C-alpha positions in Angstrom: -77.4 114.9 64.6 -74.0 114.7 66.3 -70.7 114.2 64.4 -67.8 112.8 66.4 -64.1 112.9 65.7 -61.5 111.1 67.9 -57.9 112.0 68.4 -55.0 111.2 70.7 -54.3 107.6 69.8 -50.8 106.3 69.2 -48.1 103.9 70.2 -47.1 103.6 73.8 -45.2 101.1 75.9 -46.9 99.0 78.6 -47.4 101.0 81.7 -47.7 104.3 79.8 -50.6 106.7 79.4 -52.6 108.3 76.7 -55.5 110.7 76.6 -58.1 110.3 73.9 -60.3 113.2 72.9 -63.5 113.3 71.0 -64.7 116.5 69.5 -68.4 116.8 68.6 -70.3 119.0 66.3 -74.0 119.6 66.3 -76.3 121.4 68.7 -77.5 118.3 70.6 -74.2 117.2 72.2 -75.2 117.8 75.8 -78.4 115.8 75.4 -76.6 112.5 75.0 -74.8 110.2 77.3 -71.3 109.7 75.9 -68.8 106.9 75.9 -66.0 104.9 74.5 -65.8 101.5 72.9 -62.9 99.6 71.5 -62.4 96.8 68.9 -59.3 94.7 68.5 -58.6 92.8 65.3 -60.8 89.7 65.1 -62.8 90.6 68.1 -66.2 92.2 68.7 -66.5 95.8 69.6 -66.6 96.1 73.4 -67.8 98.7 75.9 -65.1 100.6 77.7 -66.6 103.6 79.6 -69.7 105.8 79.6 -70.7 109.1 81.2 -74.1 110.7 81.6 -75.1 114.0 80.0 -74.4 115.8 83.3 -71.2 114.0 84.0 -72.6 112.8 87.3 -72.8 109.1 86.5 -69.9 107.1 85.1 -69.6 103.4 84.2 -66.5 101.4 83.3 -65.8 98.0 82.0 -64.2 95.8 84.7 -61.1 95.4 82.5 -60.3 99.2 82.7 -61.7 100.1 86.1 -59.2 102.0 88.2 -57.0 102.7 85.2 -59.2 104.7 82.8 -61.1 107.9 83.5 -63.9 109.3 81.4 -64.8 113.0 81.5 -66.8 115.5 79.4 -66.9 119.2 78.9 -70.2 120.2 77.4 -69.1 123.8 77.0 -66.3 122.5 74.7 -68.4 119.8 73.1 -65.8 117.2 74.1 -65.4 113.9 75.8 -62.1 112.5 77.0 -60.7 109.1 78.1 -57.5 109.2 80.2 -55.8 105.8 80.0 -53.2 105.0 82.6 -51.2 101.8 83.2 -51.8 100.6 79.7 -51.5 97.0 78.9 -50.9 95.2 75.6 -54.5 93.9 75.8 -55.7 97.5 75.6 -54.5 97.6 72.0 -57.5 98.4 69.8 -59.2 101.0 67.7 -61.1 103.2 70.2 -64.4 104.7 69.1 -66.2 107.6 70.6 -70.0 107.2 70.8 -73.1 109.2 71.8 -76.3 107.5 72.9 -78.2 106.2 75.8 -77.3 104.6 79.1 -78.8 101.1 79.5 -77.9 98.5 82.1 -74.7 100.4 83.0 -73.4 100.4 79.5 -73.9 102.8 76.5 -76.1 102.0 73.6 -74.4 104.0 70.8 -76.5 106.0 68.3 -73.7 108.1 66.8 -70.1 107.0 66.2 -66.7 108.5 65.4 -64.3 107.0 63.0 -62.0 105.6 65.6 -58.4 106.2 66.7 -55.7 103.5 67.0 -54.1 102.7 70.3 -51.2 100.3 70.3 -49.5 99.2 73.5 -46.2 97.4 73.1 -45.1 94.7 75.6 
């Protein structure tokens, strides 16, 4: 089993940047693809970014491509999401997930509790 805890969310003005971190516990972290999802009030949870277990393959939602960067450090049991040029529509609770890559998205099997990102206009 993998336990995931997100951090790094907060309030930022449009055009600003944040880096989200996800700390994992458990001995199977490096066996999973990892990724990030987000959910805004009244909307479904949507895929944001994913990274393979080796870090060699990355996928991004079209809405964040070119602005967000996902990375992982298996030695530190961590995955990160660097978010640049933030827009108000990026406002959501961001969830870290561990799972399997499927059709260039991540199917989550383990989830963190989420961290709030609010982008003011």
